[in-house]
Every structure is written in C-alpha cells, then in structure tokens.
PyMOL Python script that loads the backbone (N, CA, C, O; Angstrom):
from pymol import cmd

cmd.read_pdbstr("""\
ATOM      1  N   UNK A   1      -8.764  -1.395  -0.574  1.00  0.00           N
ATOM      2  CA  UNK A   1      -8.838  -1.062  -1.910  1.00  0.00           C
ATOM      3  C   UNK A   1     -10.272  -1.787  -1.927  1.00  0.00           C
ATOM      4  O   UNK A   1     -10.553  -1.957  -3.114  1.00  0.00           O
ATOM      5  N   UNK A   2     -11.104  -2.191  -1.259  1.00  0.00           N
ATOM      6  CA  UNK A   2     -12.420  -2.829  -1.239  1.00  0.00           C
ATOM      7  C   UNK A   2     -13.300  -1.507  -1.596  1.00  0.00           C
ATOM      8  O   UNK A   2     -14.176  -1.461  -2.459  1.00  0.00           O
ATOM      9  N   UNK A   3     -12.893  -0.469  -0.772  1.00  0.00           N
ATOM     10  CA  UNK A   3     -13.954   0.635  -1.118  1.00  0.00           C
ATOM     11  C   UNK A   3     -13.441   1.231  -2.347  1.00  0.00           C
ATOM     12  O   UNK A   3     -14.278   1.975  -2.858  1.00  0.00           O
ATOM     13  N   UNK A   4     -12.122   1.135  -3.117  1.00  0.00           N
ATOM     14  CA  UNK A   4     -11.947   1.471  -4.365  1.00  0.00           C
ATOM     15  C   UNK A   4     -12.543   0.292  -5.527  1.00  0.00           C
ATOM     16  O   UNK A   4     -12.117   0.547  -6.653  1.00  0.00           O
ATOM     17  N   UNK A   5     -13.320  -0.777  -5.478  1.00  0.00           N
ATOM     18  CA  UNK A   5     -13.451  -2.195  -6.176  1.00  0.00           C
ATOM     19  C   UNK A   5     -12.872  -2.730  -6.587  1.00  0.00           C
ATOM     20  O   UNK A   5     -12.993  -3.517  -7.526  1.00  0.00           O
ATOM     21  N   UNK A   6     -11.507  -2.237  -5.556  1.00  0.00           N
ATOM     22  CA  UNK A   6     -10.172  -2.829  -5.611  1.00  0.00           C
ATOM     23  C   UNK A   6      -9.920  -4.135  -5.263  1.00  0.00           C
ATOM     24  O   UNK A   6      -9.303  -4.849  -6.053  1.00  0.00           O
ATOM     25  N   UNK A   7     -10.312  -4.570  -4.180  1.00  0.00           N
ATOM     26  CA  UNK A   7     -10.114  -5.887  -3.561  1.00  0.00           C
ATOM     27  C   UNK A   7      -9.913  -7.181  -3.930  1.00  0.00           C
ATOM     28  O   UNK A   7      -9.391  -7.973  -3.145  1.00  0.00           O
ATOM     29  N   UNK A   8     -10.310  -7.547  -5.190  1.00  0.00           N
ATOM     30  CA  UNK A   8      -9.600  -8.488  -6.236  1.00  0.00           C
ATOM     31  C   UNK A   8      -7.878  -8.688  -6.161  1.00  0.00           C
ATOM     32  O   UNK A   8      -7.127  -9.609  -5.839  1.00  0.00           O
ATOM     33  N   UNK A   9      -7.757  -7.642  -6.524  1.00  0.00           N
ATOM     34  CA  UNK A   9      -6.313  -7.428  -6.924  1.00  0.00           C
ATOM     35  C   UNK A   9      -5.595  -7.846  -5.770  1.00  0.00           C
ATOM     36  O   UNK A   9      -4.655  -8.519  -6.191  1.00  0.00           O
ATOM     37  N   UNK A  10      -5.555  -7.786  -4.443  1.00  0.00           N
ATOM     38  CA  UNK A  10      -4.830  -7.521  -2.964  1.00  0.00           C
ATOM     39  C   UNK A  10      -3.876  -8.880  -3.192  1.00  0.00           C
ATOM     40  O   UNK A  10      -2.662  -8.675  -3.208  1.00  0.00           O
ATOM     41  N   UNK A  11      -4.500 -10.700  -3.428  1.00  0.00           N
ATOM     42  CA  UNK A  11      -4.127 -11.249  -4.126  1.00  0.00           C
ATOM     43  C   UNK A  11      -2.434 -11.187  -4.756  1.00  0.00           C
ATOM     44  O   UNK A  11      -1.341 -11.710  -4.542  1.00  0.00           O
ATOM     45  N   UNK A  12      -2.978 -10.326  -5.524  1.00  0.00           N
ATOM     46  CA  UNK A  12      -1.481 -10.112  -6.376  1.00  0.00           C
ATOM     47  C   UNK A  12      -0.331  -9.202  -6.064  1.00  0.00           C
ATOM     48  O   UNK A  12       0.842  -9.205  -6.436  1.00  0.00           O
ATOM     49  N   UNK A  13      -1.108  -8.322  -5.166  1.00  0.00           N
ATOM     50  CA  UNK A  13      -0.305  -7.291  -4.656  1.00  0.00           C
ATOM     51  C   UNK A  13       0.222  -8.145  -3.253  1.00  0.00           C
ATOM     52  O   UNK A  13       1.447  -8.103  -3.137  1.00  0.00           O
ATOM     53  N   UNK A  14      -0.253  -8.659  -2.528  1.00  0.00           N
ATOM     54  CA  UNK A  14       0.080  -9.100  -1.618  1.00  0.00           C
ATOM     55  C   UNK A  14       1.631  -9.779  -1.467  1.00  0.00           C
ATOM     56  O   UNK A  14       2.341  -9.260  -0.606  1.00  0.00           O
ATOM     57  N   UNK A  15       2.132 -10.766  -2.151  1.00  0.00           N
ATOM     58  CA  UNK A  15       3.617 -10.894  -2.453  1.00  0.00           C
ATOM     59  C   UNK A  15       4.712  -9.877  -2.680  1.00  0.00           C
ATOM     60  O   UNK A  15       5.820  -9.962  -2.150  1.00  0.00           O
ATOM     61  N   UNK A  16       4.168  -8.472  -3.870  1.00  0.00           N
ATOM     62  CA  UNK A  16       4.982  -7.743  -3.531  1.00  0.00           C
ATOM     63  C   UNK A  16       5.338  -6.855  -2.391  1.00  0.00           C
ATOM     64  O   UNK A  16       6.380  -6.200  -2.395  1.00  0.00           O
ATOM     65  N   UNK A  17       4.396  -6.826  -1.322  1.00  0.00           N
ATOM     66  CA  UNK A  17       4.403  -6.393  -0.195  1.00  0.00           C
ATOM     67  C   UNK A  17       5.318  -7.312   0.933  1.00  0.00           C
ATOM     68  O   UNK A  17       5.864  -6.784   1.902  1.00  0.00           O
ATOM     69  N   UNK A  18       5.395  -8.993   0.589  1.00  0.00           N
ATOM     70  CA  UNK A  18       6.010  -9.880   1.345  1.00  0.00           C
ATOM     71  C   UNK A  18       7.538  -9.481   1.725  1.00  0.00           C
ATOM     72  O   UNK A  18       8.373  -9.197   0.866  1.00  0.00           O
ATOM     73  N   UNK A  19       7.819  -9.498   3.226  1.00  0.00           N
ATOM     74  CA  UNK A  19       9.470  -9.010   3.631  1.00  0.00           C
ATOM     75  C   UNK A  19       8.880  -7.943   4.368  1.00  0.00           C
ATOM     76  O   UNK A  19       9.372  -7.997   5.495  1.00  0.00           O
ATOM     77  N   UNK A  20       7.921  -6.827   4.280  1.00  0.00           N
ATOM     78  CA  UNK A  20       7.628  -5.577   5.201  1.00  0.00           C
ATOM     79  C   UNK A  20       6.977  -6.186   7.049  1.00  0.00           C
ATOM     80  O   UNK A  20       6.925  -5.684   8.172  1.00  0.00           O
ATOM     81  N   UNK A  21       6.693  -7.179   6.567  1.00  0.00           N
ATOM     82  CA  UNK A  21       6.113  -7.707   8.043  1.00  0.00           C
ATOM     83  C   UNK A  21       6.475  -8.940   8.679  1.00  0.00           C
ATOM     84  O   UNK A  21       6.275  -9.970   8.034  1.00  0.00           O
ATOM     85  N   UNK A  22       7.020  -9.031   9.938  1.00  0.00           N
ATOM     86  CA  UNK A  22       7.691 -10.308  10.767  1.00  0.00           C
ATOM     87  C   UNK A  22       6.383 -11.655  10.491  1.00  0.00           C
ATOM     88  O   UNK A  22       5.247 -11.545  10.030  1.00  0.00           O
ATOM     89  N   UNK A  23       6.987 -12.644  10.897  1.00  0.00           N
ATOM     90  CA  UNK A  23       5.924 -13.550  10.825  1.00  0.00           C
ATOM     91  C   UNK A  23       4.854 -13.620  11.655  1.00  0.00           C
ATOM     92  O   UNK A  23       3.832 -14.268  11.430  1.00  0.00           O
ATOM     93  N   UNK A  24       5.124 -12.830  12.800  1.00  0.00           N
ATOM     94  CA  UNK A  24       3.774 -12.239  13.642  1.00  0.00           C
ATOM     95  C   UNK A  24       2.957 -10.886  13.517  1.00  0.00           C
ATOM     96  O   UNK A  24       2.190 -10.336  14.308  1.00  0.00           O
ATOM     97  N   UNK A  25       3.418 -10.519  12.167  1.00  0.00           N
ATOM     98  CA  UNK A  25       2.488  -9.521  11.512  1.00  0.00           C
ATOM     99  C   UNK A  25       2.958  -7.944  11.878  1.00  0.00           C
ATOM    100  O   UNK A  25       2.357  -7.055  11.275  1.00  0.00           O
ATOM    101  N   UNK A  26       4.150  -7.503  12.971  1.00  0.00           N
ATOM    102  CA  UNK A  26       4.896  -7.007  13.210  1.00  0.00           C
ATOM    103  C   UNK A  26       5.338  -5.790  12.165  1.00  0.00           C
ATOM    104  O   UNK A  26       6.312  -6.360  11.672  1.00  0.00           O
ATOM    105  N   UNK A  27       5.291  -4.637  11.562  1.00  0.00           N
ATOM    106  CA  UNK A  27       6.152  -4.176  10.921  1.00  0.00           C
ATOM    107  C   UNK A  27       7.386  -4.462  11.161  1.00  0.00           C
ATOM    108  O   UNK A  27       7.730  -4.603  12.334  1.00  0.00           O
ATOM    109  N   UNK A  28       8.622  -4.657   9.780  1.00  0.00           N
ATOM    110  CA  UNK A  28       9.532  -4.957   9.995  1.00  0.00           C
ATOM    111  C   UNK A  28      10.918  -3.399   9.848  1.00  0.00           C
ATOM    112  O   UNK A  28      11.729  -3.191   8.945  1.00  0.00           O
ATOM    113  N   UNK A  29      10.724  -2.807  10.811  1.00  0.00           N
ATOM    114  CA  UNK A  29      11.268  -1.430  10.689  1.00  0.00           C
ATOM    115  C   UNK A  29      13.066  -1.409  10.403  1.00  0.00           C
ATOM    116  O   UNK A  29      13.719  -0.436  10.023  1.00  0.00           O
ATOM    117  N   UNK A  30      13.553  -2.720  10.701  1.00  0.00           N
ATOM    118  CA  UNK A  30      14.734  -3.124  10.976  1.00  0.00           C
ATOM    119  C   UNK A  30      15.046  -3.305   9.510  1.00  0.00           C
ATOM    120  O   UNK A  30      16.210  -3.101   9.167  1.00  0.00           O
ATOM    121  N   UNK A  31      13.960  -3.742   8.397  1.00  0.00           N
ATOM    122  CA  UNK A  31      14.268  -3.639   6.988  1.00  0.00           C
ATOM    123  C   UNK A  31      13.648  -3.297   6.112  1.00  0.00           C
ATOM    124  O   UNK A  31      13.460  -3.918   5.066  1.00  0.00           O
ATOM    125  N   UNK A  32      13.095  -1.896   6.514  1.00  0.00           N
ATOM    126  CA  UNK A  32      12.493  -0.716   5.862  1.00  0.00           C
ATOM    127  C   UNK A  32      12.277   0.341   6.623  1.00  0.00           C
ATOM    128  O   UNK A  32      12.194   0.175   7.840  1.00  0.00           O
ATOM    129  N   UNK A  33      12.167   1.411   6.154  1.00  0.00           N
ATOM    130  CA  UNK A  33      11.839   2.263   6.874  1.00  0.00           C
ATOM    131  C   UNK A  33       9.998   2.876   6.359  1.00  0.00           C
ATOM    132  O   UNK A  33       9.519   3.254   5.289  1.00  0.00           O
ATOM    133  N   UNK A  34       9.554   2.736   7.467  1.00  0.00           N
ATOM    134  CA  UNK A  34       8.229   2.546   7.223  1.00  0.00           C
ATOM    135  C   UNK A  34       7.035   3.758   5.876  1.00  0.00           C
ATOM    136  O   UNK A  34       6.043   3.697   5.150  1.00  0.00           O
ATOM    137  N   UNK A  35       8.089   4.670   6.333  1.00  0.00           N
ATOM    138  CA  UNK A  35       7.566   6.367   5.089  1.00  0.00           C
ATOM    139  C   UNK A  35       8.027   5.793   3.589  1.00  0.00           C
ATOM    140  O   UNK A  35       7.554   6.209   2.531  1.00  0.00           O
ATOM    141  N   UNK A  36       9.153   4.644   3.721  1.00  0.00           N
ATOM    142  CA  UNK A  36       9.157   3.941   2.040  1.00  0.00           C
ATOM    143  C   UNK A  36       8.275   3.033   1.957  1.00  0.00           C
ATOM    144  O   UNK A  36       7.546   3.010   0.965  1.00  0.00           O
ATOM    145  N   UNK A  37       8.161   2.229   2.817  1.00  0.00           N
ATOM    146  CA  UNK A  37       7.332   1.499   2.428  1.00  0.00           C
ATOM    147  C   UNK A  37       5.747   1.774   2.241  1.00  0.00           C
ATOM    148  O   UNK A  37       4.992   1.213   1.447  1.00  0.00           O
ATOM    149  N   UNK A  38       5.441   2.783   3.180  1.00  0.00           N
ATOM    150  CA  UNK A  38       3.776   3.564   2.665  1.00  0.00           C
ATOM    151  C   UNK A  38       3.733   3.902   1.425  1.00  0.00           C
ATOM    152  O   UNK A  38       2.799   3.756   0.637  1.00  0.00           O
ATOM    153  N   UNK A  39       5.374   4.633   1.151  1.00  0.00           N
ATOM    154  CA  UNK A  39       5.617   5.396  -0.475  1.00  0.00           C
ATOM    155  C   UNK A  39       5.441   4.158  -1.307  1.00  0.00           C
ATOM    156  O   UNK A  39       4.454   4.205  -2.041  1.00  0.00           O
ATOM    157  N   UNK A  40       6.307   2.840  -1.382  1.00  0.00           N
ATOM    158  CA  UNK A  40       6.103   1.763  -2.169  1.00  0.00           C
ATOM    159  C   UNK A  40       4.425   1.271  -2.513  1.00  0.00           C
ATOM    160  O   UNK A  40       4.007   1.002  -3.640  1.00  0.00           O
ATOM    161  N   UNK A  41       3.616   1.238  -1.234  1.00  0.00           N
ATOM    162  CA  UNK A  41       2.495   0.485  -1.436  1.00  0.00           C
ATOM    163  C   UNK A  41       1.179   1.522  -2.233  1.00  0.00           C
ATOM    164  O   UNK A  41       0.198   1.077  -2.828  1.00  0.00           O
ATOM    165  N   UNK A  42       1.572   3.160  -1.996  1.00  0.00           N
ATOM    166  CA  UNK A  42       0.962   3.990  -2.670  1.00  0.00           C
ATOM    167  C   UNK A  42       1.271   4.317  -4.437  1.00  0.00           C
ATOM    168  O   UNK A  42       0.541   4.931  -5.215  1.00  0.00           O
ATOM    169  N   UNK A  43       2.270   3.830  -4.638  1.00  0.00           N
ATOM    170  CA  UNK A  43       2.403   3.467  -6.065  1.00  0.00           C
ATOM    171  C   UNK A  43       1.797   2.245  -6.452  1.00  0.00           C
ATOM    172  O   UNK A  43       1.171   2.293  -7.510  1.00  0.00           O
ATOM    173  N   UNK A  44       1.836   0.994  -5.759  1.00  0.00           N
ATOM    174  CA  UNK A  44       1.173  -0.197  -5.686  1.00  0.00           C
ATOM    175  C   UNK A  44      -0.258   0.265  -6.360  1.00  0.00           C
ATOM    176  O   UNK A  44      -0.476   0.127  -7.564  1.00  0.00           O
ATOM    177  N   UNK A  45      -1.068   0.749  -5.569  1.00  0.00           N
ATOM    178  CA  UNK A  45      -1.973   1.197  -5.772  1.00  0.00           C
ATOM    179  C   UNK A  45      -2.683   2.079  -6.711  1.00  0.00           C
ATOM    180  O   UNK A  45      -3.877   2.077  -7.010  1.00  0.00           O
ATOM    181  N   UNK A  46      -1.814   2.763  -7.084  1.00  0.00           N
ATOM    182  CA  UNK A  46      -2.073   4.145  -8.103  1.00  0.00           C
ATOM    183  C   UNK A  46      -1.918   2.871  -9.451  1.00  0.00           C
ATOM    184  O   UNK A  46      -2.731   2.811 -10.374  1.00  0.00           O
ATOM    185  N   UNK A  47      -0.632   1.858  -9.300  1.00  0.00           N
ATOM    186  CA  UNK A  47      -1.004   0.850 -10.748  1.00  0.00           C
ATOM    187  C   UNK A  47      -1.813   0.177 -10.698  1.00  0.00           C
ATOM    188  O   UNK A  47      -2.011  -0.246 -11.837  1.00  0.00           O
ATOM    189  N   UNK A  48      -2.669  -0.353  -9.824  1.00  0.00           N
ATOM    190  CA  UNK A  48      -3.792  -1.086 -10.075  1.00  0.00           C
ATOM    191  C   UNK A  48      -5.210  -0.250  -9.782  1.00  0.00           C
ATOM    192  O   UNK A  48      -6.378  -0.638  -9.788  1.00  0.00           O
ATOM    193  N   UNK A  49      -4.621   1.054  -9.525  1.00  0.00           N
ATOM    194  CA  UNK A  49      -5.813   2.278 -10.339  1.00  0.00           C
ATOM    195  C   UNK A  49      -6.075   2.246 -11.650  1.00  0.00           C
ATOM    196  O   UNK A  49      -7.163   1.886 -12.098  1.00  0.00           O
ATOM    197  N   UNK A  50      -4.880   2.701 -12.510  1.00  0.00           N
ATOM    198  CA  UNK A  50      -4.834   2.408 -13.609  1.00  0.00           C
ATOM    199  C   UNK A  50      -5.401   1.745 -14.279  1.00  0.00           C
ATOM    200  O   UNK A  50      -6.188   2.186 -15.117  1.00  0.00           O
ATOM    201  N   UNK A  51      -5.115   0.241 -14.067  1.00  0.00           N
ATOM    202  CA  UNK A  51      -5.372  -1.043 -14.539  1.00  0.00           C
ATOM    203  C   UNK A  51      -6.611  -1.387 -14.779  1.00  0.00           C
ATOM    204  O   UNK A  51      -7.308  -1.902 -15.653  1.00  0.00           O
ATOM    205  N   UNK A  52      -6.672  -0.893 -13.615  1.00  0.00           N
ATOM    206  CA  UNK A  52      -8.852  -0.887 -13.345  1.00  0.00           C
ATOM    207  C   UNK A  52      -9.737  -0.230 -13.378  1.00  0.00           C
ATOM    208  O   UNK A  52     -10.905  -0.466 -13.690  1.00  0.00           O
ATOM    209  N   UNK A  53      -9.014   1.068 -12.903  1.00  0.00           N
ATOM    210  CA  UNK A  53      -9.930   2.088 -13.274  1.00  0.00           C
ATOM    211  C   UNK A  53      -9.431   3.629 -14.718  1.00  0.00           C
ATOM    212  O   UNK A  53      -9.888   4.728 -15.034  1.00  0.00           O
ATOM    213  N   UNK A  54      -8.335   2.777 -15.125  1.00  0.00           N
ATOM    214  CA  UNK A  54      -8.001   4.317 -15.852  1.00  0.00           C
ATOM    215  C   UNK A  54      -8.083   5.400 -15.076  1.00  0.00           C
ATOM    216  O   UNK A  54      -8.216   6.453 -15.700  1.00  0.00           O
ATOM    217  N   UNK A  55      -8.037   5.488 -13.691  1.00  0.00           N
ATOM    218  CA  UNK A  55      -7.807   6.519 -13.164  1.00  0.00           C
ATOM    219  C   UNK A  55      -6.340   6.460 -12.092  1.00  0.00           C
ATOM    220  O   UNK A  55      -6.778   6.245 -10.962  1.00  0.00           O
ATOM    221  N   UNK A  56      -5.120   6.548 -12.051  1.00  0.00           N
ATOM    222  CA  UNK A  56      -4.236   6.636 -11.245  1.00  0.00           C
ATOM    223  C   UNK A  56      -4.780   7.558  -9.681  1.00  0.00           C
ATOM    224  O   UNK A  56      -4.804   6.861  -8.667  1.00  0.00           O
ATOM    225  N   UNK A  57      -5.010   8.395  -9.596  1.00  0.00           N
ATOM    226  CA  UNK A  57      -5.541   9.570  -8.882  1.00  0.00           C
ATOM    227  C   UNK A  57      -6.803   8.567  -7.840  1.00  0.00           C
ATOM    228  O   UNK A  57      -7.098   8.882  -6.687  1.00  0.00           O
ATOM    229  N   UNK A  58      -7.177   7.798  -8.315  1.00  0.00           N
ATOM    230  CA  UNK A  58      -7.888   7.133  -7.590  1.00  0.00           C
ATOM    231  C   UNK A  58      -7.299   6.688  -5.931  1.00  0.00           C
ATOM    232  O   UNK A  58      -7.790   6.410  -4.837  1.00  0.00           O
ATOM    233  N   UNK A  59      -6.082   6.815  -6.495  1.00  0.00           N
ATOM    234  CA  UNK A  59      -4.990   6.039  -5.012  1.00  0.00           C
ATOM    235  C   UNK A  59      -4.669   7.453  -4.075  1.00  0.00           C
ATOM    236  O   UNK A  59      -4.490   7.470  -2.857  1.00  0.00           O
ATOM    237  N   UNK A  60      -4.655   8.435  -4.857  1.00  0.00           N
ATOM    238  CA  UNK A  60      -4.113   9.652  -4.302  1.00  0.00           C
ATOM    239  C   UNK A  60      -4.456  10.066  -2.807  1.00  0.00           C
ATOM    240  O   UNK A  60      -5.613   9.880  -2.429  1.00  0.00           O
ATOM    241  N   UNK A  61      -3.455  10.656  -1.862  1.00  0.00           N
ATOM    242  CA  UNK A  61      -3.642  10.889  -0.477  1.00  0.00           C
ATOM    243  C   UNK A  61      -3.314   9.569   0.286  1.00  0.00           C
ATOM    244  O   UNK A  61      -2.872   9.709   1.426  1.00  0.00           O
ATOM    245  N   UNK A  62      -3.487   8.196  -0.239  1.00  0.00           N
ATOM    246  CA  UNK A  62      -2.855   7.090   0.660  1.00  0.00           C
ATOM    247  C   UNK A  62      -1.888   7.494   1.534  1.00  0.00           C
ATOM    248  O   UNK A  62      -2.210   7.795   2.684  1.00  0.00           O
ATOM    249  N   UNK A  63      -0.944   7.538   1.231  1.00  0.00           N
ATOM    250  CA  UNK A  63       0.421   7.760   1.359  1.00  0.00           C
ATOM    251  C   UNK A  63       0.108   9.656   2.794  1.00  0.00           C
ATOM    252  O   UNK A  63       0.842   9.584   3.779  1.00  0.00           O
ATOM    253  N   UNK A  64      -0.519  10.540   2.768  1.00  0.00           N
ATOM    254  CA  UNK A  64      -0.929  11.380   3.416  1.00  0.00           C
ATOM    255  C   UNK A  64      -1.466  10.491   4.768  1.00  0.00           C
ATOM    256  O   UNK A  64      -0.786  10.285   5.774  1.00  0.00           O
ATOM    257  N   UNK A  65      -2.834  10.024   4.540  1.00  0.00           N
ATOM    258  CA  UNK A  65      -3.676   9.536   5.236  1.00  0.00           C
ATOM    259  C   UNK A  65      -3.121   8.931   6.433  1.00  0.00           C
ATOM    260  O   UNK A  65      -3.314   9.277   7.599  1.00  0.00           O
ATOM    261  N   UNK A  66      -2.073   7.538   5.783  1.00  0.00           N
ATOM    262  CA  UNK A  66      -1.756   6.772   6.359  1.00  0.00           C
ATOM    263  C   UNK A  66      -0.396   7.008   7.631  1.00  0.00           C
ATOM    264  O   UNK A  66      -0.189   6.351   8.651  1.00  0.00           O
ATOM    265  N   UNK A  67       0.486   8.401   6.979  1.00  0.00           N
ATOM    266  CA  UNK A  67       1.308   9.149   7.778  1.00  0.00           C
ATOM    267  C   UNK A  67       0.538   9.555   8.793  1.00  0.00           C
ATOM    268  O   UNK A  67       0.758   9.041   9.890  1.00  0.00           O
ATOM    269  N   UNK A  68      -0.305  10.348   8.696  1.00  0.00           N
ATOM    270  CA  UNK A  68      -1.228  11.095   9.493  1.00  0.00           C
ATOM    271  C   UNK A  68      -1.638  10.208  10.465  1.00  0.00           C
ATOM    272  O   UNK A  68      -1.791  10.622  11.615  1.00  0.00           O
ATOM    273  N   UNK A  69      -1.870   8.888  10.148  1.00  0.00           N
ATOM    274  CA  UNK A  69      -2.411   8.130  11.520  1.00  0.00           C
ATOM    275  C   UNK A  69      -1.773   7.104  11.943  1.00  0.00           C
ATOM    276  O   UNK A  69      -2.311   6.157  12.516  1.00  0.00           O
ATOM    277  N   UNK A  70      -0.418   7.218  11.665  1.00  0.00           N
ATOM    278  CA  UNK A  70       0.429   6.366  12.329  1.00  0.00           C
ATOM    279  C   UNK A  70       1.670   7.268  12.630  1.00  0.00           C
ATOM    280  O   UNK A  70       2.686   6.742  13.086  1.00  0.00           O
ATOM    281  N   UNK A  71       1.605   8.942  12.327  1.00  0.00           N
ATOM    282  CA  UNK A  71       2.854   9.053  13.106  1.00  0.00           C
ATOM    283  C   UNK A  71       2.631   9.480  14.573  1.00  0.00           C
ATOM    284  O   UNK A  71       1.621  10.035  15.006  1.00  0.00           O
ATOM    285  N   UNK A  72       3.447   9.222  15.088  1.00  0.00           N
ATOM    286  CA  UNK A  72       3.079   9.636  16.706  1.00  0.00           C
ATOM    287  C   UNK A  72       2.679  10.446  17.682  1.00  0.00           C
ATOM    288  O   UNK A  72       2.639  10.040  18.843  1.00  0.00           O
TER     289      UNK A  72
END
""", "prot")
cmd.dss("prot")
cmd.show_as("cartoon", "prot")
cmd.util.cbc("prot")
cmd.orient("prot")
C-alpha cells in the first residue's frame, strides 16, 4: 500500500480485515479460505485506489501476485 501512496488508508482498512488472523498473527484457515481472503483484500485495495487515485486498476494484479507467492 505504501508503494502505491495509500499507506495512510491502512488504519481504515485494518478493521475490515479483522477476524482473518488469530491473535498470534496466523491466518485463520478455519474461518476463511485464503483465496477468498485475498480476493476480498484486492477488492478493498481497488476501492481505496479509486478513492485516492481515481484508478482502481492500480491494485490489479494483487490477487495473482499473492497467490503465486503463497501457493505451495
């Protein structure tokens, strides 16, 4: 988010991500599928990019990148 100039939006987004991680910081796979979580985060980033930059395409590629990085 910082690279896109959207770092100041993190405080607003953080509560919307609540529940996806346990208190120890581990992703809560028993509550949410990881692919669904990544899709939701990309949608949030697109919303922020639209509000801040007028271009939701700035967040394109997030989901693909994350799934490539974390797929076993």
